[in-house]
Every structure is written in C-alpha cells, then in structure tokens.
C-alpha positions, 0 to 999 in steps of 0.5 A: 099764056104760054110765057106765063105757063113757062114761068109757073113750070120754072117755079114748080121745078124748084121743089119737084123732081121734074115736070112732064110737058110737050117739047118742040125740037125743030119740027118735032113735038114729043113728051119731055121731062123738064128738070130744074135749070132746063130752058123752057122756051121750047115748052109747048101745048100743041099738037095735043098728046096724052101725057098720063102714060108718060107719067105712069112710066116714069113713076114705075121707073122712079117710084119715089119721084115727085113729078108735075105734069102740064095737064088738060082736062082729059089728062087729069081724068086719065091720071085719076083713072090710073090711080083708081087702077093702082097704076099711079100714086097721085101723092107723087103727081102735081097737076099743072092744069090748063084749059082747052080752047073753044076750038079744042073743045068743039073738036073733041065734043068735050063736055068738060074741057078743063081740069079741076084746077087751072094755073093759067088761062080761062075755062070755056064752056063744055060742048054738047055731043050732037054727033052722038045725039044725031046718031041715036035719033036717026038710026034703028038698031039694025041700021047701027049694026050695019053702020059699024060693020061698014066702019070696022071693015076699014080697019087695018089692025094697026093698033094705033087706037090701043097704043095712043089710049092713055088708059091701055096699060095691060102687060098682055093685050088680048088683041094680040092673042091669036085665039081672039084676033088671028094674025094676018087678017085685015080687016080683023074678023067682024066684030072681034077686035073692036068689041074686045077693046070696047068691052075693056073700055065699057067694063072698066070705065076707061075713056077720058074723051081725049079723042086721040084714038080717032085722031090717029086712026088711018082708016077714019073710023069714028071711034069717038062715037063708039066710046061716047055710046059706051060712056053713056051706057056706063054712066046710066048703068053704073053711075060711073064717070071716068076720072071723075073721082080718085076713090071710085071703084071701076065697074068691073070690080063691082062684081064677084066671080060667081055673079058674072 
C-alpha cells in the first residue's frame, strides 16, 4: 500500500506544486512538503498527525499554489471545515485519500474512518462509540458534573489540546486572555478553560473526531468523550456535522447579534 501511495504521489507531483505528507527522518516523523523530483522512500503514514493546518499555513504564504495532501477521513473533514470558515480554498487542494485501518478506526471510535475518495487501500467499517453510549447510560447529570470536575482538575494548562487541533486557527486565543484564564493557575479555575474551548467547538462545529487532543494530553483527560458529547448535541440541535459538506454554514453564523 505504501509503495503504491508513493507512486501516486510521484504522479501527482507532475502537475501540482507540492504534496503535503508525513516524512520519516531518522527517528523523527513530521509534516513535509514534497516537491517534484524529491525521493519518496521516506514518505510514511504513521504515526498519525493532522495535516490540514500545514496546508492552511502553506496556502496563506503561497495563495496561488496548488497542493496535494495525503489525507485520512478526519484530515479531509478538517479541510472542508476550514473551507467553510474561509481559511482554505479547496480549489487549490487535491485530496489524496487513504483509509484508516481497523485498528485506527477502533482507537478513535470513528464512525467514518475514510475520506470521500480513496486512491489506495480498502475502506473499513465505522465503529460505534460505546464509550459515549456507556457514559450516558451510567451517569446522572450530577455524576457527570462530578466526573468532569475530577478530570479537569488534572489539567496542567499545557495548551497541547489547542495546539494540535486542526481547527484551532484564531489569531488571538481567548484561552490566553487573563480575564478568562489567569496566568499562574494550575489547574485552571474550574471549569473556565475547558468550557471556553468546548464552547468554541460546539458553537462552531469544530471537531473532526481525529482524537489528537486526547492523544497529546499528558494528564490523560478523556477529551474525545467531551467532544463526542458536543458533536452529538450540535447534530441534534442544528443538524450540523463537521466537514460533511463544503457549503455548510457553521452554527455560530446562523444567529444574528440581536438573537444571542
């Protein structure tokens, strides 16, 4: 599969200005912009890393460029959502789609572990999020509040969840403003830090179910559960699914100032 993907990327580089993918350099793996003529033997698919923001940054610097990106399902959803927020022009992006493995789908509890079009590999079935179902079935409202209070108390305010999120693109972050999240407080005052991020996620429909926030959290806070709850509510209340359509209007834009 990897050899075939490298051949496809080489063919795409005949017409594209570059292809964003993961590159292994010794023991390190990081996003890389492959150009025509570059050796592709070091192109890899693991460990996972969200590439949508890398594409966004490159197109900000070179808006006329036409780029490819090796994308899993959550990468494609992130790019579609960035397009809905006018952050990325998808006319300048070619999705080189690859599906997740069964193991990756199970790890993320992903219901759609593949992009809309794949160039190599076979799609696997989506996975039901039993963690969300079990949490809702086993906890009362009061128990849920106590659960999240305990989880958020472990936070060391490292900003890892924000920094890794492919849909956090604000130039000024509310989580760094003293009147919301004061400096020198670890853990941050309950529940300001996490609820501000949750509010931005819920009101904006910004969660692609990539699971990176939980993977990078050094305190092992179950953030994917929190955002699964938000995705459920946004879908039920607004009929909105992150990255499902390029022309969707995010929920936060559906209200006039006088209605808020």
